[in-house]
C-alpha positions in Angstrom: -0.3 39.8 26.6 0.8 38.7 29.8 -1.7 35.7 29.8 -0.3 34.7 26.1 3.2 35.0 27.5 2.3 32.8 30.4 0.6 30.4 28.4 3.5 29.9 26.1 5.8 29.4 28.9 3.6 27.0 30.6 3.5 24.9 27.2 7.2 25.1 26.8 7.6 23.8 30.2 5.4 20.8 29.5 7.3 20.2 26.2 10.5 20.1 28.1 9.2 17.7 30.9 7.8 15.6 28.2 11.0 15.3 26.5 12.7 14.3 29.8 10.0 11.8 30.4 10.5 10.2 26.8 6.8 11.5 25.9 6.2 13.2 22.6 5.7 16.8 22.8 2.4 16.7 21.0 0.9 14.6 24.0 1.0 17.5 26.3 0.6 20.4 23.9 -3.2 20.4 24.6 -3.2 24.3 23.3 -3.4 23.1 19.8 -6.5 24.5 18.1 -8.3 25.2 15.1 -9.2 23.0 12.1 -7.0 20.3 10.6 -7.9 19.4 7.1 -6.8 15.9 5.9 -7.0 14.8 2.3 -8.5 11.5 2.9 -9.4 9.5 -0.3 -10.2 6.0 1.3 -13.5 4.5 1.7 -15.3 1.6 3.3 -13.6 0.0 6.2 -10.4 2.0 5.5 -12.4 5.2 5.6 -14.2 4.0 9.0 -10.6 3.4 10.5 -9.6 6.8 9.8 -12.7 8.2 11.5 -11.7 6.3 14.5 -8.0 7.5 14.3 -9.0 11.3 14.0 -11.5 10.8 16.8 -8.8 9.6 19.0 -6.7 12.6 17.9 -9.4 15.1 18.7 -10.0 13.5 22.1 -6.2 14.0 22.9 -6.3 17.6 21.5 -9.9 18.8 22.2 -9.1 22.2 20.8 -8.6 20.8 17.2 -11.4 19.8 14.8 -10.4 17.5 12.1 -12.1 17.7 8.6 -11.6 15.2 5.8 -11.4 16.6 2.3 -12.4 13.8 -0.2 -11.3 14.4 -3.8 -13.7 13.5 -6.7 -13.1 10.5 -9.0 -10.4 8.2 -8.9 -11.7 5.0 -10.5 -9.5 2.8 -8.3 -6.5 5.1 -8.3 -7.3 8.5 -6.4 -4.3 10.3 -7.9 -6.3 11.9 -10.6 -8.7 13.6 -8.2 -6.0 14.5 -5.7 -3.8 16.1 -8.6 -6.8 18.0 -9.9 -7.7 19.3 -6.2 -4.3 20.2 -5.1 -3.0 21.8 -8.3 -6.4 23.7 -8.5 -5.8 25.4 -5.2 -7.4 23.2 -2.7 -5.7 23.8 0.7 -5.3 21.0 3.0 -2.9 20.4 5.8 -2.0 16.6 5.5 -2.3 14.3 2.5 -2.6 10.5 2.7 -0.4 9.1 0.1 0.6 5.8 -1.1 2.6 6.5 -4.4 6.2 7.6 -4.3 6.1 8.8 -7.7 3.1 11.1 -6.7 5.1 12.3 -3.7 7.7 13.4 -6.1 5.2 15.2 -8.3 4.0 17.2 -5.2 7.4 18.0 -4.2 8.5 19.3 -7.7 5.2 21.5 -7.5 6.3 23.0 -4.3 3.1 21.4 -2.3 4.9 19.4 0.3 7.3 20.6 3.0 10.2 18.5 4.6 9.9 16.9 8.0 13.4 16.4 8.7 13.1 19.0 11.7 10.1 17.3 13.0 11.7 14.0 12.9 14.4 15.1 15.1 12.3 17.3 17.6 9.6 14.4 18.0 12.4 11.7 18.2 10.8 9.5 15.6 14.2 7.5 15.3 12.9 5.9 18.5 9.8 4.5 16.6 11.0 4.0 13.0 14.1 2.4 11.6 16.2 4.3 9.0 14.8 2.2 6.3 11.2 3.6 6.8 12.7 7.1 6.8 14.6 6.4 3.5 11.2 5.2 2.1 9.9 8.6 2.6 12.7 10.6 1.4 13.7 12.0 -2.0 17.4 12.9 -2.4 18.1 12.7 1.4 15.2 14.9 2.3 12.3 13.4 4.3 8.7 14.1 3.1 6.5 11.3 4.2 6.1 9.2 7.4 4.9 5.6 7.0 2.2 4.6 9.1 1.2 1.2 7.8 2.7 -1.2 5.2 1.6 -4.3 3.4 3.0 -7.6 1.8 1.9 -7.6 -1.8 3.4 -10.9 -2.5 0.9 -12.8 -0.4 -1.7 -15.0 -2.0 -5.0 -15.1 -0.2 -7.0 -18.3 -0.2 -10.2 -19.8 1.1 -9.4 -22.6 3.5 -12.5 -24.6 2.9 -11.9 -24.7 -0.8 -8.4 -25.8 -0.6 -9.3 -28.4 2.0 -12.2 -29.7 -0.3 -9.8 -30.1 -3.2 -7.2 -31.8 -1.1 -4.7 -29.0 -1.3 -2.1 -27.6 1.0 -0.9 -24.1 0.3 1.5 -24.4 -2.7 5.2 -23.9 -2.1 6.3 -24.0 -5.5 5.3 -22.4 -8.9 4.8 -26.0 -10.4 2.6 -27.0 -7.4 0.6 -23.7 -7.7 -0.1 -24.4 -11.3 -1.0 -28.0 -10.7 -3.5 -27.0 -8.1 -5.8 -25.4 -10.9 -7.0 -28.7 -12.1 -7.8 -30.2 -8.5 -9.7 -27.0 -7.7 -11.8 -27.1 -10.9 -12.4 -30.9 -10.1 -13.7 -29.7 -6.7 -16.2 -27.3 -8.3 -14.2 -24.1 -8.7 -14.0 -23.2 -12.2 -11.7 -20.2 -12.0 -9.1 -20.8 -9.3 -7.5 -17.3 -9.4 -9.4 -14.0 -9.2 -7.7 -11.2 -11.2 -9.5 -7.9 -10.9 -8.3 -6.3 -14.1 -10.6 -3.3 -14.7 -8.2 -0.9 -13.4 -4.9 -1.8 -12.0 -4.9 -5.1 -9.9 -3.9 -7.3 -13.0 -0.3 -5.9 -12.6 0.1 -7.4 -9.2 1.2 -10.9 -10.6 3.5 -9.4 -13.1 5.4 -7.4 -10.4 6.0 -10.1 -8.0 7.0 -12.4 -10.9 9.5 -9.9 -12.0 11.0 -10.0 -8.5 11.0 -13.8 -8.6 12.6 -14.0 -11.9 15.1 -11.1 -11.8 15.4 -9.8 -8.4 14.9 -6.3 -6.4 17.7 -4.8 -8.4 16.4 -5.5 -11.8 12.8 -4.1 -10.5 14.4 -0.9 -9.2 16.2 -0.5 -12.5 13.1 -0.8 -14.6 11.2 1.6 -12.3 13.9 4.3 -13.0 14.0 3.3 -16.5 17.8 2.4 -16.2 16.8 -0.8 -18.2 14.2 -0.9 -20.9 10.9 -2.7 -20.6 12.0 -4.6 -23.9 14.8 -6.1 -21.7 14.7 -10.1 -21.5 14.4 -10.0 -17.8 11.1 -8.2 -18.3 9.9 -10.4 -20.8 10.7 -13.6 -18.8 8.6 -12.2 -16.0 5.6 -11.7 -18.3 6.0 -15.0 -20.0 5.7 -16.6 -16.6 2.5 -14.6 -16.3 1.4 -16.1 -19.6 2.3 -19.5 -18.3 -0.3 -19.1 -15.5 -3.0 -17.9 -17.7 -2.5 -20.7 -20.2 -2.7 -23.1 -17.5 -6.3 -22.2 -17.0 -6.0 -20.1 -13.9 -8.7 -17.6 -14.4 -12.1 -16.6 -15.9 -12.3 -15.4 -19.5 -10.7 -12.0 -20.3 -14.1 -10.2 -20.4 -14.9 -11.2 -16.8 -11.6 -10.3 -15.5 -11.7 -6.8 -17.2 -15.1 -6.2 -15.6 -13.7 -6.9 -12.0 -12.8 -3.8 -10.0 -12.7 -5.2 -6.5 -12.7 -8.9 -5.6 -14.8 -8.5 -2.6 -17.4 -8.8 -1.3 -19.2 -10.2 -4.4 -16.7 -12.2 -6.3 -14.3 -13.2 -3.7 -17.1 -14.7 -1.5 -18.4 -16.7 -4.5 -17.8 -20.3 -5.1 -15.9 -19.9 -8.3 -12.4 -19.0 -7.1 -9.8 -19.5 -4.5 -6.9 -17.5 -4.9 -6.2 -13.8 -4.9 -3.2 -11.6 -5.1 -4.0 -8.3 -3.6 -3.0 -5.8 -1.0 -3.1 -6.4 2.9 -6.2 -4.2 3.1 -8.0 -7.3 2.0 -7.6 -8.5 5.7 -9.6 -5.5 7.2 -12.4 -5.8 4.4 -12.5 -9.6 5.0 -12.6 -9.2 8.7 -14.8 -6.2 9.2 -16.9 -5.9 6.0 -17.7 -9.7 5.7 -17.1 -10.8 9.4 -14.9 -13.7 8.3 -12.6 -15.2 10.9 -8.9 -14.4 10.1 -6.9 -17.6 9.9 -9.9 -19.7 10.0 -12.2 -18.7 6.9 -9.1 -17.4 4.8 -5.4 -17.3 5.1 -2.4 -16.3 2.9 0.8 -18.0 1.7 3.8 -16.3 0.3 4.2 -16.3 -3.4 5.3 -19.7 -4.6 9.1 -20.2 -5.3 10.2 -20.3 -8.9 13.8 -21.6 -8.1 15.5 -19.0 -10.3 17.6 -17.4 -7.5 15.2 -14.8 -6.4 12.7 -16.5 -4.0 13.8 -14.6 -1.1 11.9 -11.4 -2.5 8.7 -9.5 -1.8 6.8 -6.6 -3.3 5.4 -4.2 -0.5 3.5 -1.1 -0.2 3.1 1.5 2.3 1.0 4.4 3.2 2.5 7.5 4.5 1.3 11.0 5.5 2.8 14.2 3.9 2.2 17.8 5.3 1.8 20.9 3.0 3.4 24.1 2.5 0.3 26.1 2.7 -1.6 24.3 5.2 -3.4 26.5 7.7 -2.5 24.5 10.8 1.0 23.4 10.6 1.3 22.8 14.3 -1.6 20.5 14.4 -0.4 18.7 11.3 3.0 18.0 12.9 1.3 16.8 15.9 -0.9 14.5 14.0 2.3 13.0 12.3 3.7 12.2 15.7 0.4 10.8 16.8 0.1 8.4 13.8 3.2 6.6 14.9 2.3 6.7 18.5 0.7 3.8 20.5 -3.1 5.0 20.3 -3.1 5.2 16.4 -1.1 2.2 15.8 -3.2 -0.1 18.0 -6.4 1.4 16.3 -4.9 0.3 13.1 -3.7 -3.2 14.3 -7.5 -3.8 15.8 -8.5 -3.1 12.1 -5.9 -5.6 10.8 -3.2 -3.3 9.7 0.5 -3.5 10.5 2.4 -0.4 11.5 6.2 0.0 11.2 6.3 1.8 14.5 7.8 0.1 17.4 5.0 1.6 19.5 2.5 -0.8 18.1 1.4 -3.6 20.3 2.3 -6.6 17.9 0.0 -9.0 19.9 -2.8 -7.3 18.6 -2.2 -8.6 14.9 -4.0 -11.6 13.9 -2.6 -14.8 12.3 -2.7 -13.5 8.7 -0.9 -10.3 9.5 1.7 -12.3 11.5 2.4 -14.5 8.4 2.7 -11.3 6.3 4.9 -9.3 8.6 7.2 -12.2 9.1 7.4 -12.8 5.4 8.4 -9.2 4.8 10.8 -9.0 7.6 12.6 -12.0 6.2 12.6 -10.8 2.5 14.4 -8.4 0.2 11.7 -6.0 -0.6 10.8 -3.6 -3.5 8.0 -1.1 -3.4 5.0 -1.8 -5.9 6.3 -1.1 -9.3 3.1 0.6 -10.6 3.4 3.1 -7.6 7.0 4.2 -8.6 6.1 4.9 -12.3 5.4 8.4 -13.6 1.6 9.1 -14.0 1.4 8.8 -17.8 3.4 5.7 -17.8 1.5 3.8 -15.3 -1.6 4.3 -17.3 0.0 2.8 -20.6 1.4 0.1 -18.4 -2.0 -1.1 -17.1 -3.7 -0.6 -20.4 -1.2 -2.9 -22.2 -1.3 -5.5 -19.7 -5.1 -5.6 -20.2 -4.2 -6.3 -23.7 -1.8 -9.0 -22.7 -4.6 -10.6 -20.5 -6.8 -11.0 -23.8 -4.1 -12.9 -25.8 -1.2 -14.1 -23.6 1.1 -15.2 -26.4 4.8 -14.4 -27.0 3.9 -12.2 -29.8 1.5 -10.1 -27.7 4.1 -10.0 -25.0 6.6 -8.4 -27.4 4.0 -5.9 -28.8 2.9 -5.0 -25.1 6.6 -4.3 -23.8 7.5 -2.4 -27.0 4.5 0.0 -26.4 5.3 0.4 -22.8 8.9 1.3 -23.7 7.8 3.6 -26.3 5.9 5.6 -23.6 8.6 5.2 -20.9 11.0 7.0 -23.6 9.1 10.1 -23.0 8.0 9.9 -19.4 11.2 10.5 -17.7 
């Protein structure tokens, strides 16, 4: 009993000294022990990055062993497997999440615990702005801590192909459409890659909605405060049709067969442009050994001149902690660690930006510098598909697949009516 009391007092003294020195309590709380279970659904380079992050945490806390729980299934969207595991009683301490709508599901199911007390005790206001805290909150209660974010309105391109075609990154929508014929003449028959097997075909619509109607309209649509049949929504989808009709892409069957654009397709000689998440940067750097800013780069979505060109779509990944986790102390310490310099800099070396002020920004390469600069100067809206209820997002993706196969005005009307019918029952 005496030894346990002495140990508690020693730890508390260390915590107090840490607070006075401006060091997070978890850095000195080396008495953390036991297994920490993280629901980790990412693979490839992202999965390896998490191995490195977890290894660093265990180095700082040698009494803790991190175990990853990988959910089954997913097909490009891990929510199905995560939902099955969690609602089926699987016990984890931390959940990696990228879908605000899924966070709300978990809160409503009693699976997540708030982290407002931790936010205060660890002093995360010193590392994360209020806007990042708001992003992880529901009705004023904080449930998520963002550890990385990405520009989803950045168009990736292959520098050698654009140079061969005599193209500089297009600044306007008209220049972008006109570049298709130049790229085809240079030997690239499908200028734009659209991976439409699961979800990535929605990316173009979501940024077009921002550029034609603004962030307010996108937020209203996500909350179903305006219907999918609203003229603003139709305008965005008709712009998408304009791109398809201009000969941007491969035939519909090819698009619908593509799950991921790399490494097989994006490195082919067929295509030049890709609208996809910032994890592309890590994949191109680490999986394909391409040189960032030399072999490939990005430009922000071309302007449409409709009054909303200062907008960007963004995504973010966050950590949530569970109500039934067996090791809440280690879970809270890991949240503090993930926004600290060690974890943030590991992620930066992999090509990921952290919102934390603890990150060494000089570690980011030229592509991420472009992306973070674009986001910081934009009005931003979270990825639409990640804000929609589960049944609705499935219908949304399926209907846009139908649109790709026949991008006419009549199809646009049918598709939006079908999504609206689903939305009427989803909220």
